[in-house]
Every structure is written in structure tokens, then in C-alpha cells.
C-alpha positions, 0 to 999 in steps of 0.5 A, spaced: 869 362 728 871 357 734 865 353 737 863 354 744 861 347 747 862 344 754 867 339 752 870 336 745 872 330 748 864 328 749 864 327 741 864 319 741 858 319 745 855 324 741 856 320 735 853 314 738 846 318 739 847 320 732 848 314 729 842 311 732 837 317 730 840 316 723 838 309 723 831 311 724 830 317 720 829 314 713 825 320 710 831 325 712 836 320 710 833 320 703 833 327 703 840 328 705 842 323 699 839 328 694 842 334 697 849 330 697 848 329 690 845 335 688 849 340 693 844 346 692 846 349 699 853 350 696 856 356 699 850 358 703 851 360 710 845 357 715 844 360 722 839 355 726 837 356 733 834 349 735 834 344 740 841 341 740 840 333 740 841 327 736 835 328 731 837 335 730 844 333 729 841 329 723 838 335 720 844 339 721 848 334 718 844 333 712 844 341 710 852 340 711 851 334 706 848 339 701 853 344 702 851 349 707 856 352 712 852 352 719 852 356 725 848 353 731 845 355 737 840 352 742 833 354 743 832 352 750 838 352 755 836 345 758 835 341 751 842 341 749 846 335 749 853 336 750 855 330 747 851 331 741 854 338 740 861 336 741 860 331 735 857 336 731 863 341 732 867 334 730 864 334 724 866 341 722 859 345 724 860 351 728 856 350 735 855 355 740 851 352 746 852 348 752 847 345 757 845 350 762 847 356 759 845 362 763 841 367 760 846 372 758 850 366 754 844 364 751 843 371 748 850 372 746 850 365 742 844 368 738 848 374 737 854 369 735 850 365 730 848 372 726 855 374 726 856 369 721 851 373 716 847 367 714 843 367 707 838 362 711 835 362 718 832 356 721 828 358 727 825 354 733 821 359 737 823 366 733 828 368 738 833 368 732 829 372 727 826 377 733 834 379 734 835 379 727 830 385 726 831 388 733 839 389 733 841 387 726 836 391 721 841 393 716 842 385 715 835 383 714 836 384 706 842 379 706 837 373 709 833 370 703 828 367 708 827 363 714 823 357 716 820 357 723 819 350 727 814 352 732 807 354 734 809 359 738 814 362 733 809 362 728 805 366 732 810 371 734 812 372 726 805 373 724 804 378 729 811 382 726 808 381 719 801 384 721 805 390 724 809 391 718 816 389 721 817 382 718 822 384 713 823 377 709 819 371 707 818 365 713 816 358 711 811 356 717 814 349 717 809 348 724 803 349 719 805 343 715 800 337 715 806 333 716 808 337 722 802 339 726 798 333 725 804 328 727 809 332 731 805 336 735 800 331 736 803 324 737 810 327 738 808 331 744 803 326 746 808 321 747 814 325 749 811 329 754 809 323 758 815 319 757 819 325 760 814 326 766 814 318 768 822 318 767 823 324 771 818 322 777 817 315 777 810 315 778 804 312 776 799 316 771 794 310 771 788 312 776 790 319 777 787 326 774 791 329 769 789 337 767 791 339 760 791 346 759 790 348 752 787 343 746 790 345 740 794 339 737 799 339 742 794 339 748 790 333 744 796 329 744 797 330 751 790 329 753 790 322 748 796 319 751 794 321 758 787 317 757 791 311 754 795 311 760 789 310 765 788 317 767 782 321 768 783 327 764 780 335 765 781 340 759 782 347 760 781 352 754 779 359 753 776 357 746 769 355 746 770 351 739 776 347 742 773 346 749 767 343 745 771 339 741 774 336 748 768 335 750 765 331 744 772 327 745 769 325 752 774 329 756 772 333 762 772 341 761 773 346 766 776 352 768 783 352 771 780 354 778 776 348 778 781 343 775 786 345 780 783 342 786 782 335 782 789 335 778 795 330 780 799 332 774 798 339 770 801 340 763 801 346 760 800 347 752 798 353 750 803 358 748 800 363 753 803 366 760 800 365 767 796 359 765 797 356 772 798 361 777 798 363 785 790 362 786 791 355 783 797 353 787 793 355 793 788 350 791 792 344 789 793 337 793 799 335 796 804 332 791 801 335 785 806 335 779 807 341 774 810 341 767 810 345 761 810 343 754 809 350 751 816 353 748 817 358 753 817 358 761 812 363 762 806 358 762 807 356 770 808 362 774 814 361 777 814 368 781 808 366 784 810 359 786 817 361 789 813 367 793 808 362 796 813 357 797 816 357 804 822 352 802 824 349 796 829 343 795 831 338 789 827 332 790 829 328 784 834 330 778 829 334 774 824 335 780 824 341 785 819 341 791 816 347 793 813 347 800 807 351 801 806 355 808 801 349 810 806 344 808 803 342 802 808 340 796 808 342 789 813 339 784 816 342 778 819 339 773 825 341 768 825 348 771 818 350 768 821 349 761 819 345 755 819 338 759 819 333 754 826 336 752 828 339 759 827 332 762 827 327 756 829 326 749 824 330 746 819 327 740 820 320 738 825 319 732 821 317 727 816 323 728 822 328 727 824 324 721 818 328 718 819 334 721 826 335 719 825 333 712 820 338 712 825 343 714 831 341 709 826 341 703 823 348 705 830 351 706 831 349 699 825 351 697 827 358 699 833 358 696 831 356 689 825 361 690 830 367 692 834 365 685 828 365 681 822 369 683 823 371 691 817 370 695 815 377 698 816 378 706 811 375 710 809 368 713 808 363 708 805 356 708 809 350 706 808 348 699 803 342 698 808 338 694 813 338 699 808 336 705 805 331 700 812 328 698 814 328 706 808 324 707 809 319 701 816 318 703 814 316 710 809 311 708 814 308 703 819 307 709 814 303 712 812 299 706 805 302 706 802 303 699 796 307 698 791 308 692 792 312 686 786 316 683 784 314 676 784 319 670 776 319 671 776 320 678 781 326 677 776 329 672 770 328 677 774 331 683 776 337 679 769 338 676 770 336 669 764 333 665 763 326 667 757 325 662 752 324 668 746 329 670 747 333 676 742 330 681 744 334 687 
């Protein structure tokens, strides 16, 4: 099938971006070289719903190098980079995506990806997998398995599994240590504030940043805000996470209290209506609203539009809502995932690890499907893959670590060391 993209003539600019990413993704480069040599994906159809920008392009090209036949669509209408999709189409990959696509186009492109009848699926948010089960149920058995990139997607898929509706094995790439400890924390932390500062051109130092949610993404956002000189207030519903934030030195408060103090509001919860009408009514003039969750439901946009007597573009990527008393609230990236809607996403080196995990997990699913297929459900990334990606990452930085001696290994697995247990 023919690709549906903005403009094929943009391909040269896309290749410039992809080459920059490639030069800074040594872990994925090593994996891609092995895939190119072994060709484990030859003849395998892969459908992927991802943020289509330069780093993702490297993953797609690595899978193609391994023999895969790919069909790509976007997991967010505002994260697509049209020059990158043009380059991917130029490389012979089928792409259905353009920046700013309508909700109807978004849905149509999901359908077109599934029309390729994939053997493997790589998802970011579980929209592709949800559609597969909802409208292509007869084809679920054709899919050997899937990989899911995000916390939001894994949550959705675990709910499907609990309800007995998940009909294939899914690798929860998000839950791998080399994913959430690096991507979610360091990647989100840096990329969110990069997008906020780039879009607003405002100082973070000396301001109050309210971070909703203290999972791994929230930890990263809060840490980077403090590093930039902000006073940080964390809002949480989980008492354990709230306690962690308190012990890390952050203020902890309900959103109803934090709303009066915040200059920046960053949502990282995966839940809906985290910031809503009663909070908007208490915010100070000029407060900035940004969402770092996968879906655009964390900031209640209907409440914001209802309270605003006027709205206008203030800067590229910034919309001001003028309330009845004259206060202005500033929404970034239409309330969508701010680090991609208003920025370039996670740093290249961070996504190097995440996409190496994706590629190796896809190959693991394929190998398992041929030998001993995994049962339907959500599965962890094999520890061997997680540790291999971490080792490749350290090697790419020229970092060596200690190796256990035979006696140390024996001690840790509980073998007799000849010493009396005095514990």
C-alpha cells in the first residue's frame, strides 16, 4: 500500500535528523547490525503505532534491516515530524501519518496499519492493540505477540488481561528496568522541561512547579524542576509515593492547595481530570499548564474552555485562556504529551536503550512463537535482554564494572561456603 504522508519532498531534511540520531544511538546500532546479519525478521509483517520522529525512525530502520516489512502510524497527532515520515517512506517503509491529523484520520490510519495483517505489533499507548481486539477479533490469532512502550498502555492491557479479553502475549517493555529507570525518569524529566522552556521562553528558577503524580515520570520531572531552581510541590493519591516525595524533600499537598501556589503545572499520572475547573479558578495569572501523560485527558480541557471568556494563541504551541476576571492561563501543546507536542521528545541516548529493548523484545516474541509460544497475557521483558541492553549502554560509554568471582556467585545462591551461619 502507498504511504500517506504530508510531503515526500521533505525526505532530505528527515534524513539529516535520522543521521544525527543514528550517530548518538550506539546500543541500537549494535542490535541493528546483528539483525542485519541474522535477518530474524525476514518475511515478518510488523505494525507499529509510535511517536514518529527521528529516534523512532532508527528503530523502524533497524527492524527493516532485520528483514521486517513495516507499516507505521502515529501514536499522537502532534508528535509526528513530517520530514521524518517522508524519509521513512523514501526508505520503503509504509507510513500513515502527518502532523496535526484529525481524530478521524488518526483512527483511519490505525485501521490501515492493521490491514497489513501483522505478525507482530509494537504499540505506544495500546490504541493499535485495542482496535485489533475490538474490530479485528478474527485476526487476533494471526498476531504472534506485541510490545507495549508506555505505562498507560501496559495499564490498559493488564485490565484487558484481567477481564479475559487479551488474546495474545504482550511484552511490557515499559516495565523493564532499563526502560522505566532511564526513559521514564531521566528522559521525561529532561524532555518535559526542555519543551516547556523552549515553548514559553520563561525562567523556571524562582518559580513554583506543581508536579501531579510521583511515579517514575513524576520523579524525573520533579528532580529536574528542583535542579532548575524551582520550588516543587508534588500532588499524589498514593500515600506511599507521597511519603517518598516528602522524604525526598519536596512539599506534598492536594491539588486544591497547590493550585494557588503554582506557576507551572505538569501532569504525569495517566489518570483523567487531574487539573480541572475548581483548580483553574484558584490559579494565579499567567500559570502554565502542561501534560506529560500519554493521553490529553489529565488537564480538563472542557472545563478550561468553559471558564475562558476568550482564547488566543500567545506563542507557537501556547494558547492563552482569558478567564472572566482577566486572569490568563497558558496551555501548552493543546494539552497533549508536551515533550513531543512542543519539543523533540526524550534525549537520543535515552531512547537508544528503550528502542534496543523494543527490537530485542520483538525478536524474542518471534523466537518464542516458533518454538514455545507465550500464553496470552502481559509478560515481563526477559532479564537477559534487560541486562544486555544495560551492558551495551555501559560499553558504549567506555564504562567497565566488576564481575563476581566463583565464590561470590556461590555465596549469593546459597551454596555452602564452609562458614558457620551466625545470623
